[in-house]
VONUMI-245553 format. One record per residue: x, y, z of N, C-alpha, C, O in turn; residue in one letter. Coordinates in steps of 0.2 Angstrom, whole numbers, padded with zeros to 4 digits, always signed. Example, Ala and Ser with C-alpha at 12.3 -4.5 7.8 and 13.67 -1.06 7.14 Angstrom:
# residues 2
+0066-0028+0039+0062-0022+0039+0066-0016+0039+0071-0017+0042A;+0064-0011+0035+0068-0005+0036+0064+0000+0039+0067+0006+0040S;
END
This chain:
# residues 278
-0110+0717+0632-0104+0723+0632-0101+0720+0625-0100+0714+0625M;-0099+0723+0621-0094+0723+0616-0088+0716+0615-0082+0716+0617Q;-0093+0709+0611-0084+0705+0611-0081+0704+0607-0084+0704+0601L;-0074+0704+0607-0067+0705+0604-0070+0700+0599-0073+0694+0600S;-0069+0701+0594-0066+0694+0589-0063+0696+0583-0064+0701+0579Q;-0058+0689+0584-0050+0691+0579-0055+0691+0570-0060+0689+0568D;-0051+0695+0568-0053+0693+0558-0050+0691+0556-0049+0693+0550W;-0047+0684+0558-0045+0678+0554-0050+0675+0553-0051+0672+0548N;-0056+0676+0560-0060+0672+0559-0067+0675+0558-0071+0676+0562E;-0066+0677+0550-0073+0681+0547-0074+0674+0543-0080+0672+0542I;-0069+0670+0542-0074+0666+0537-0080+0662+0542-0084+0658+0540I;-0079+0662+0548-0084+0660+0554-0091+0665+0555-0095+0665+0559N;-0091+0670+0549-0095+0674+0549-0100+0673+0540-0105+0676+0536F;-0096+0669+0539-0099+0669+0530-0099+0664+0531-0093+0664+0531E;-0101+0658+0534-0105+0654+0533-0112+0653+0539-0116+0649+0538I;-0111+0656+0544-0117+0659+0550-0124+0658+0546-0126+0661+0541M;-0128+0652+0550-0135+0655+0548-0137+0659+0547-0141+0660+0542P;-0135+0665+0553-0137+0671+0556-0139+0676+0548-0136+0675+0543Q;-0145+0682+0548-0146+0684+0540-0144+0689+0540-0144+0692+0535P;-0139+0693+0548-0137+0700+0547-0133+0696+0552-0135+0692+0556V;-0126+0698+0552-0119+0699+0555-0117+0707+0558-0117+0711+0553I;-0116+0708+0563-0111+0712+0564-0107+0714+0567-0109+0714+0572A;-0101+0715+0567-0093+0718+0569-0092+0726+0571-0094+0731+0568K;-0088+0725+0575-0084+0729+0579-0078+0731+0576-0075+0726+0578I;-0074+0735+0572-0065+0732+0570-0063+0741+0573-0065+0746+0572E;-0056+0737+0576-0054+0745+0581-0046+0745+0574-0042+0740+0575Y;-0044+0747+0571-0042+0749+0564-0034+0753+0568-0034+0759+0567A;-0029+0750+0572-0025+0751+0574-0021+0755+0570-0021+0761+0571Q;-0017+0753+0564-0014+0757+0561-0012+0754+0553-0010+0749+0552L;-0014+0758+0548-0019+0760+0540-0016+0752+0539-0011+0750+0542S;-0018+0750+0537-0017+0741+0533-0021+0741+0529-0027+0743+0532R;-0022+0738+0521-0026+0735+0519-0026+0728+0516-0022+0725+0514E;-0031+0727+0517-0037+0717+0518-0036+0716+0509-0041+0719+0506I;-0032+0713+0506-0030+0709+0497-0036+0709+0495-0041+0708+0499P;-0036+0710+0489-0045+0707+0485-0045+0701+0487-0042+0696+0488L;-0053+0704+0487-0055+0696+0491-0064+0696+0490-0067+0701+0490H;-0067+0691+0490-0073+0690+0489-0078+0689+0497-0075+0688+0502T;-0085+0691+0496-0087+0686+0503-0096+0682+0500-0098+0684+0495H;-0100+0677+0502-0105+0675+0499-0111+0680+0504-0117+0680+0505P;-0108+0682+0505-0112+0687+0510-0112+0696+0507-0107+0697+0504K;-0117+0702+0507-0114+0707+0507-0112+0709+0511-0113+0706+0516G;-0107+0717+0512-0103+0721+0517-0104+0723+0516-0105+0725+0510Q;-0107+0728+0524-0106+0735+0524-0101+0738+0529-0101+0736+0535L;-0097+0743+0526-0093+0747+0531-0096+0753+0536-0101+0756+0533I;-0095+0755+0542-0100+0762+0542-0090+0763+0547-0086+0760+0550L;-0092+0770+0543-0084+0772+0546-0088+0775+0552-0092+0779+0550A;-0087+0775+0559-0087+0775+0564-0082+0783+0566-0084+0788+0570L;-0076+0783+0563-0072+0786+0565-0067+0786+0561-0064+0781+0562Y;-0064+0791+0557-0057+0790+0551-0060+0789+0545-0065+0793+0543G;-0057+0783+0540-0061+0785+0535-0057+0777+0535-0054+0774+0539Y;-0062+0773+0526-0058+0770+0525-0061+0768+0516-0067+0769+0513V;-0055+0766+0513-0055+0765+0505-0060+0758+0503-0062+0755+0508T;-0062+0756+0498-0062+0752+0495-0060+0754+0488-0060+0759+0485C;-0058+0745+0488-0056+0748+0478-0059+0740+0475-0058+0735+0478E;-0066+0742+0469-0069+0738+0468-0068+0739+0460-0069+0744+0458V;-0065+0734+0457-0066+0734+0453-0058+0738+0448-0052+0735+0448A;-0059+0746+0445-0053+0749+0441-0056+0757+0446-0057+0764+0446T;-0057+0754+0449-0062+0762+0455-0059+0758+0460-0057+0753+0460K;-0060+0766+0464-0059+0766+0474-0062+0773+0474-0062+0778+0472M;-0064+0768+0479-0070+0775+0486-0065+0775+0491-0062+0770+0493W;-0066+0783+0493-0065+0785+0501-0068+0788+0505-0067+0794+0505M;-0073+0785+0509-0079+0786+0512-0078+0790+0522-0075+0788+0527V;-0080+0793+0521-0080+0796+0527-0086+0795+0534-0091+0792+0534P;-0082+0799+0537-0086+0795+0545-0092+0797+0545-0094+0802+0542T;-0097+0792+0549-0103+0791+0548-0106+0790+0540-0111+0793+0538H;-0103+0787+0538-0107+0786+0530-0102+0778+0530-0097+0776+0534S;-0108+0774+0522-0106+0768+0523-0104+0766+0515-0107+0767+0510A;-0099+0763+0517-0097+0758+0508-0101+0750+0509-0100+0746+0514I;-0106+0749+0503-0107+0745+0500-0108+0740+0497-0113+0741+0493W;-0105+0733+0498-0102+0728+0494-0106+0724+0493-0109+0721+0498I;-0108+0721+0486-0111+0715+0487-0109+0712+0486-0104+0713+0484P;-0111+0705+0488-0111+0698+0489-0109+0696+0482-0112+0696+0477A;-0100+0694+0484-0097+0689+0477-0096+0695+0472-0099+0696+0467N;-0091+0699+0474-0090+0708+0471-0084+0709+0476-0085+0711+0482V;-0078+0707+0471-0071+0706+0473-0067+0715+0473-0066+0719+0469E;-0065+0713+0482-0065+0722+0482-0059+0720+0487-0059+0714+0489H;-0053+0730+0491-0050+0727+0496-0052+0735+0498-0054+0740+0496S;-0052+0732+0505-0050+0738+0509-0045+0741+0513-0040+0737+0514N;-0045+0747+0515-0039+0749+0518-0044+0753+0524-0048+0757+0523R;-0042+0751+0528-0045+0759+0534-0037+0765+0538-0031+0764+0539A;-0040+0771+0539-0035+0774+0541-0036+0773+0548-0041+0772+0552S;-0026+0776+0550-0026+0773+0554-0030+0772+0561-0035+0775+0559D;-0030+0770+0567-0035+0772+0572-0044+0775+0570-0046+0780+0572N;-0046+0772+0566-0051+0773+0562-0055+0767+0567-0051+0764+0571A;-0061+0766+0568-0065+0765+0571-0071+0763+0565-0074+0767+0561H;-0072+0757+0564-0077+0752+0561-0081+0747+0561-0080+0741+0561L;-0088+0751+0560-0093+0743+0559-0094+0739+0552-0094+0741+0546C;-0095+0731+0555-0095+0727+0547-0104+0725+0550-0106+0723+0556H;-0106+0728+0546-0112+0720+0542-0111+0716+0537-0108+0717+0532L;-0112+0709+0539-0116+0705+0532-0121+0702+0532-0124+0699+0536F;-0122+0702+0526-0131+0701+0525-0129+0696+0518-0126+0696+0513I;-0135+0692+0522-0137+0687+0518-0139+0688+0512-0144+0692+0511D;-0138+0685+0506-0138+0685+0500-0143+0686+0500-0144+0692+0499V;-0148+0682+0501-0156+0679+0500-0160+0689+0502-0163+0694+0499N;-0158+0688+0507-0162+0696+0508-0162+0704+0504-0158+0709+0504L;-0168+0702+0500-0168+0706+0496-0168+0713+0495-0172+0715+0500Q;-0166+0719+0491-0168+0726+0495-0161+0733+0495-0162+0739+0494G;-0156+0730+0497-0149+0730+0494-0147+0735+0488-0151+0735+0483M;-0143+0737+0488-0142+0739+0481-0139+0735+0477-0137+0729+0479P;-0140+0736+0470-0134+0728+0465-0127+0730+0466-0123+0726+0468A;-0126+0736+0464-0119+0738+0467-0116+0739+0471-0118+0736+0476T;-0109+0744+0470-0106+0748+0476-0107+0752+0478-0103+0755+0474A;-0108+0755+0480-0109+0763+0482-0109+0764+0489-0113+0761+0493C;-0106+0769+0490-0110+0774+0498-0118+0775+0498-0122+0779+0495T;-0120+0770+0505-0127+0773+0508-0124+0781+0513-0118+0784+0512L;-0128+0783+0516-0131+0788+0518-0131+0785+0525-0135+0781+0524T;-0130+0785+0531-0132+0780+0538-0137+0785+0543-0134+0788+0547I;-0142+0785+0543-0143+0786+0549-0144+0786+0559-0147+0782+0563S;-0140+0791+0560-0140+0788+0567-0147+0784+0568-0146+0780+0573P;-0152+0783+0565-0156+0775+0569-0151+0768+0567-0149+0763+0570L;-0152+0772+0562-0146+0767+0559-0140+0761+0562-0139+0755+0562V;-0135+0768+0563-0131+0768+0565-0130+0764+0573-0125+0760+0575K;-0136+0765+0577-0137+0764+0584-0140+0758+0583-0137+0754+0585E;-0146+0757+0578-0146+0747+0578-0139+0742+0575-0139+0736+0576L;-0134+0745+0571-0127+0742+0571-0124+0739+0577-0121+0733+0579M;-0124+0745+0581-0119+0743+0584-0124+0739+0593-0122+0735+0597L;-0130+0741+0593-0133+0737+0596-0133+0731+0596-0131+0727+0600S;-0135+0731+0586-0135+0722+0585-0125+0718+0585-0124+0712+0585L;-0121+0724+0584-0111+0721+0588-0110+0722+0593-0104+0723+0595A;-0115+0722+0598-0115+0720+0607-0119+0714+0608-0121+0711+0614G;-0121+0710+0602-0124+0703+0607-0118+0700+0601-0114+0701+0597N;-0122+0694+0604-0120+0687+0604-0120+0686+0594-0126+0688+0591Q;-0116+0684+0590-0118+0685+0585-0123+0676+0582-0128+0676+0577Q;-0119+0670+0587-0122+0665+0583-0131+0666+0586-0133+0660+0586N;-0138+0670+0588-0141+0673+0589-0146+0667+0589-0144+0662+0585Y;-0151+0667+0592-0156+0662+0591-0161+0664+0584-0163+0670+0585S;-0163+0661+0576-0167+0663+0573-0174+0666+0575-0177+0669+0570L;-0176+0666+0582-0182+0670+0584-0182+0669+0587-0185+0665+0590I;-0177+0674+0589-0177+0678+0599-0178+0686+0596-0181+0687+0591G;-0174+0690+0602-0175+0695+0598-0170+0700+0597-0170+0706+0595K;-0165+0696+0598-0159+0700+0593-0159+0699+0586-0156+0704+0583T;-0162+0693+0582-0166+0691+0577-0171+0695+0575-0171+0697+0569A;-0176+0697+0578-0180+0705+0582-0176+0711+0577-0179+0714+0573R;-0169+0712+0581-0167+0718+0582-0163+0717+0573-0163+0723+0570L;-0161+0712+0569-0159+0711+0567-0163+0715+0558-0161+0718+0554A;-0168+0710+0560-0173+0713+0554-0175+0717+0553-0177+0719+0548Q;-0176+0723+0563-0178+0728+0561-0171+0731+0557-0172+0731+0551V;-0166+0734+0559-0162+0736+0557-0159+0734+0548-0157+0738+0544L;-0160+0727+0547-0162+0727+0539-0166+0733+0536-0164+0737+0532F;-0174+0730+0540-0181+0734+0535-0178+0742+0534-0179+0745+0529D;-0174+0745+0539-0174+0752+0540-0168+0754+0534-0168+0758+0530Q;-0163+0749+0534-0157+0749+0528-0158+0748+0521-0154+0749+0517L;-0163+0745+0521-0167+0744+0511-0168+0754+0510-0166+0758+0506V;-0172+0755+0519-0172+0764+0515-0166+0770+0514-0166+0776+0512D;-0159+0766+0516-0155+0774+0517-0150+0773+0509-0146+0769+0506M;-0155+0782+0506-0152+0783+0501-0145+0783+0499-0141+0783+0503P;-0143+0783+0493-0135+0784+0490-0133+0790+0492-0137+0795+0492I;-0128+0790+0493-0124+0796+0495-0119+0797+0490-0116+0792+0488Q;-0118+0803+0487-0115+0806+0480-0108+0810+0484-0106+0815+0482P;-0105+0805+0490-0100+0808+0494-0095+0804+0493-0090+0808+0493L;-0094+0800+0492-0089+0798+0488-0083+0801+0482-0084+0803+0476D;-0078+0800+0486-0071+0801+0485-0068+0795+0479-0066+0789+0480F;-0068+0800+0473-0066+0792+0470-0061+0792+0466-0060+0797+0462V;-0057+0788+0466-0049+0786+0467-0047+0782+0459-0052+0781+0455L;-0042+0781+0458-0040+0777+0450-0035+0779+0448-0033+0784+0447S;-0033+0771+0449-0024+0769+0446-0023+0772+0442-0017+0774+0444K;-0026+0775+0436-0022+0782+0432-0013+0785+0435-0013+0790+0439N;-0010+0783+0433-0004+0784+0437-0004+0795+0438-0002+0798+0443S;-0006+0797+0433-0009+0805+0433-0014+0806+0438-0013+0811+0442V;-0021+0802+0440-0024+0804+0442-0023+0802+0452-0025+0805+0457I;-0019+0797+0450-0018+0794+0455-0012+0798+0461-0012+0797+0467K;-0007+0801+0455-0004+0807+0460-0008+0814+0462-0007+0818+0466N;-0011+0813+0457-0016+0822+0459-0021+0817+0463-0026+0818+0460M;-0022+0813+0469-0026+0813+0472-0022+0810+0478-0025+0811+0484S;-0016+0807+0477-0012+0808+0485-0010+0814+0485-0009+0817+0491D;-0009+0819+0479-0005+0826+0482-0013+0831+0487-0013+0835+0492Q;-0019+0828+0483-0027+0834+0485-0026+0829+0491-0032+0827+0493L;-0024+0827+0493-0028+0823+0499-0023+0826+0505-0025+0829+0510I;-0014+0825+0504-0012+0825+0509-0010+0833+0510-0007+0835+0515S;-0013+0838+0504-0013+0845+0503-0017+0848+0502-0017+0853+0498Q;-0024+0845+0507-0029+0850+0506-0030+0855+0505-0035+0856+0502P;-0025+0860+0508-0025+0868+0505-0023+0871+0501-0023+0877+0501H;-0021+0866+0494-0018+0867+0489-0022+0871+0484-0028+0869+0485S;-0022+0874+0482-0026+0879+0479-0025+0879+0472-0025+0884+0469R;-0023+0870+0469-0018+0875+0464-0025+0872+0458-0029+0867+0460K;-0025+0874+0453-0029+0874+0447-0028+0869+0441-0024+0865+0439T;-0033+0871+0438-0031+0865+0433-0026+0866+0429-0021+0863+0429L;-0027+0871+0423-0023+0871+0420-0013+0871+0425-0008+0871+0421P;-0013+0873+0433-0007+0872+0436-0005+0863+0434+0000+0860+0434Q;-0014+0861+0434-0013+0855+0436-0008+0851+0429-0005+0846+0430W;-0010+0853+0426-0008+0852+0418+0000+0852+0416+0003+0849+0413A;+0001+0856+0419+0007+0858+0417+0012+0855+0420+0017+0855+0417Q;+0011+0852+0427+0013+0851+0433+0016+0842+0426+0022+0840+0425Q;+0012+0840+0423+0009+0832+0420+0013+0834+0412+0017+0830+0409F;+0013+0838+0411+0016+0841+0402+0012+0838+0399+0013+0834+0395A;+0004+0842+0402-0001+0838+0397-0006+0846+0396-0005+0851+0399L;-0010+0844+0391-0013+0851+0389-0021+0849+0393-0025+0844+0394T;-0023+0855+0395-0029+0858+0400-0031+0851+0398-0029+0845+0399E;-0035+0853+0394-0043+0852+0392-0039+0843+0391-0044+0839+0391R;-0033+0840+0390-0032+0833+0389-0031+0829+0399-0031+0824+0401T;-0032+0836+0401-0033+0831+0407-0037+0833+0411-0037+0832+0417L;-0040+0836+0407-0050+0838+0410-0051+0834+0409-0054+0831+0413A;-0050+0830+0401-0054+0824+0400-0054+0819+0405-0059+0816+0407R;-0046+0817+0407-0044+0810+0411-0046+0811+0417-0044+0808+0421L;-0050+0817+0420-0051+0817+0424-0060+0814+0425-0062+0811+0430I;-0062+0818+0419-0068+0817+0419-0071+0808+0416-0076+0806+0416K;-0066+0806+0413-0066+0798+0410-0063+0793+0418-0066+0787+0418K;-0059+0794+0422-0055+0788+0426-0062+0792+0436-0063+0790+0442E;-0066+0799+0433-0069+0800+0441-0078+0801+0439-0083+0800+0442T;-0078+0804+0432-0083+0803+0432-0089+0812+0432-0095+0814+0431G;-0082+0815+0435-0086+0821+0438-0076+0825+0433-0071+0822+0431M;-0079+0831+0434-0077+0838+0433-0070+0838+0438-0071+0836+0444T;-0065+0840+0436-0059+0843+0443-0064+0847+0448-0066+0843+0452F;-0066+0852+0449-0071+0856+0453-0073+0852+0455-0069+0852+0459G;-0078+0845+0454-0083+0844+0458-0081+0837+0461-0085+0832+0463K;-0074+0837+0460-0068+0831+0461-0067+0834+0467-0068+0832+0473W;-0064+0838+0466-0060+0842+0472-0062+0844+0477-0059+0843+0482R;-0071+0847+0477-0074+0846+0479-0078+0842+0484-0081+0844+0490T;-0079+0836+0482-0080+0827+0486-0076+0829+0490-0077+0833+0494Q;-0071+0828+0490-0065+0825+0495-0063+0835+0502-0059+0835+0507L;-0066+0839+0499-0065+0845+0503-0072+0845+0507-0073+0851+0510H;-0077+0841+0508-0084+0838+0510-0082+0833+0514-0085+0832+0519I;-0075+0827+0512-0074+0823+0517-0071+0826+0520-0075+0830+0523I;-0067+0826+0520-0061+0831+0527-0066+0835+0530-0068+0834+0535I;-0068+0843+0526-0075+0846+0532-0077+0838+0537-0072+0835+0540A;-0083+0835+0537-0084+0832+0539-0082+0825+0544-0086+0822+0547L;-0075+0823+0544-0071+0821+0547-0069+0827+0551-0068+0826+0557Q;-0067+0833+0549-0065+0838+0555-0070+0843+0557-0067+0848+0559A;-0076+0842+0557-0079+0843+0562-0082+0839+0566-0084+0841+0572L;-0082+0832+0563-0085+0827+0568-0081+0825+0575-0082+0822+0580S;-0074+0830+0572-0068+0828+0580-0066+0835+0580-0060+0837+0581N;-0072+0838+0580-0073+0845+0584-0069+0854+0584-0068+0859+0587Q;-0066+0850+0574-0063+0857+0576-0069+0863+0572-0074+0861+0569Q;-0065+0868+0574-0073+0875+0571-0072+0876+0563-0067+0874+0559S;-0077+0880+0563-0078+0879+0553-0074+0885+0553-0072+0886+0547V;-0071+0889+0557-0062+0891+0553-0059+0887+0553-0056+0886+0548Q;-0057+0884+0559-0051+0882+0557-0050+0876+0551-0045+0874+0549Q;-0059+0872+0549-0060+0866+0543-0058+0870+0537-0055+0867+0532V;-0059+0879+0537-0058+0882+0535-0050+0884+0530-0048+0882+0525S;-0047+0888+0534-0041+0885+0534-0039+0881+0529-0038+0880+0523E;-0039+0877+0536-0038+0866+0534-0038+0869+0526-0034+0871+0523L;-0043+0868+0523-0044+0869+0515-0041+0874+0512-0042+0874+0506L;-0039+0878+0515-0036+0883+0511-0040+0889+0506-0038+0891+0500G;-0045+0890+0510-0051+0894+0508-0049+0901+0510-0045+0902+0515Y;-0051+0907+0505-0047+0914+0507-0053+0915+0513-0050+0914+0518E;-0060+0916+0515-0062+0914+0519-0069+0911+0520-0072+0907+0517S;-0070+0913+0527-0076+0905+0533-0082+0907+0528-0084+0901+0527V;-0085+0910+0526-0088+0912+0522-0090+0909+0515-0095+0906+0514S;-0082+0911+0510-0081+0903+0505-0083+0897+0507-0087+0894+0503A;-0080+0895+0512-0080+0891+0514-0089+0885+0515-0089+0879+0513F;-0094+0889+0519-0099+0891+0520-0103+0888+0512-0108+0885+0511I;-0100+0891+0510-0107+0894+0504-0103+0888+0499-0107+0889+0494T;-0099+0883+0497-0095+0877+0499-0100+0874+0502-0105+0873+0498M;-0100+0872+0506-0102+0868+0510-0110+0865+0509-0112+0860+0507F;-0113+0870+0510-0118+0872+0507-0123+0869+0501-0128+0866+0501K;-0119+0873+0497-0121+0873+0487-0123+0862+0490-0128+0860+0489K;-0116+0858+0493-0117+0850+0495-0121+0850+0496-0125+0849+0491V;-0122+0852+0504-0123+0847+0510-0132+0851+0511-0137+0848+0514M;-0133+0856+0508-0144+0859+0506-0140+0864+0514-0143+0869+0515K;-0134+0864+0518-0134+0868+0522-0130+0872+0529-0126+0867+0532K;-0129+0875+0531-0123+0879+0532-0120+0872+0537-0123+0868+0540S;-0111+0874+0538-0109+0867+0544-0109+0867+0551-0107+0862+0555P;-0112+0875+0553-0114+0875+0559-0123+0870+0561-0125+0868+0566M;-0125+0870+0556-0133+0869+0558-0132+0859+0555-0136+0855+0557R;-0128+0857+0551-0128+0851+0551-0127+0847+0552-0128+0841+0550Y;-0119+0852+0560-0117+0848+0563-0122+0851+0571-0120+0847+0576M;-0124+0853+0571-0130+0857+0577-0137+0851+0576-0141+0850+0581S;-0138+0847+0571-0142+0842+0569-0138+0835+0570-0140+0831+0574E;-0136+0836+0568-0132+0825+0570-0132+0828+0578-0135+0824+0582L;-0128+0833+0582-0129+0834+0588-0133+0831+0592-0132+0827+0597G;-0140+0836+0590-0144+0835+0595-0148+0830+0592-0153+0830+0595A;-0148+0824+0588-0150+0818+0586-0145+0813+0591-0147+0809+0595V;-0137+0814+0590-0132+0810+0595-0133+0809+0603-0131+0805+0607D;-0137+0816+0605-0137+0817+0613-0145+0812+0614-0145+0809+0619L;-0150+0811+0609-0154+0807+0611-0151+0799+0611-0154+0794+0613C;-0145+0800+0608-0145+0792+0605-0144+0789+0616-0146+0784+0619S;-0141+0793+0617-0137+0792+0625-0140+0787+0629-0137+0784+0632T;-0147+0787+0628-0153+0784+0632-0153+0777+0627-0157+0773+0629Y;-0150+0776+0624-0148+0771+0619-0144+0765+0624-0139+0767+0626I;-0146+0759+0625-0141+0753+0628-0134+0754+0621-0136+0752+0616N;-0128+0756+0620-0125+0757+0618-0119+0755+0618-0116+0759+0621Q;-0114+0748+0615-0112+0744+0617-0108+0747+0619-0108+0752+0617P;-0102+0746+0622-0093+0748+0625-0088+0743+0617-0089+0738+0615T;-0085+0747+0616-0082+0744+0608-0077+0743+0611-0076+0747+0616L;-0072+0736+0609-0065+0734+0613-0064+0730+0605-0066+0725+0601V;-0056+0735+0606-0051+0733+0598-0052+0726+0600-0052+0723+0606A;-0050+0723+0590-0049+0716+0589-0043+0717+0587-0039+0722+0587T;-0043+0710+0586-0032+0709+0589-0032+0708+0579-0027+0707+0576S;
END
């Protein structure tokens, strides 16, 4: 059974000698953890919902089944969505192989199950016992996880923040770049340059990244492809499928079917029970 840990005991994880520590968090209400650092690297996997993370002057919104990696001693803040389920890993700085900068990682079903399994054990495990071997297997798999270009980059710039807030709250909006420019009394070219500077992407790609994240969340919550298409304001289901295939290299149905087939296999693994933290 998953042991409940108070988030205020986080300091314990930072000084424990175990090289990999795992913790499950149930975020009952959206709340922000202020800017802070850890002497260990931190990986945050969204099991349900999403998490936003601010690192330096940029912020990322990470979808379900993806994780954000924050190296040791990097200042950051986190905010989870309402009722988000998160799995945290804290990795000793002496373990080599993780990315040198903050990024979003693809998390395979196997790595996810290993994380949950480790979180279901006592975290003050013996360094030569079976839990230590589980942690080593998890780390060996984790370092092979590819960087995932599906994070939605946010910005503190007032114009871009205003845009991102509206895009997130109204994902069905099909407002064009000229219409956005008119809203902010900017030229289209000036706004396009600002978006590129703040996000590293064109407006079209930036919005598509958000649509993929929202689509993955909705599909994971058992919404149909047509419902997701309508949620995102596409004129037809085929237009949504075309967008999804362009980014994910497979159709929404195929993507979710393959994910479901793997998850079905995972029922044979001793998955721990998740208990909300206080």
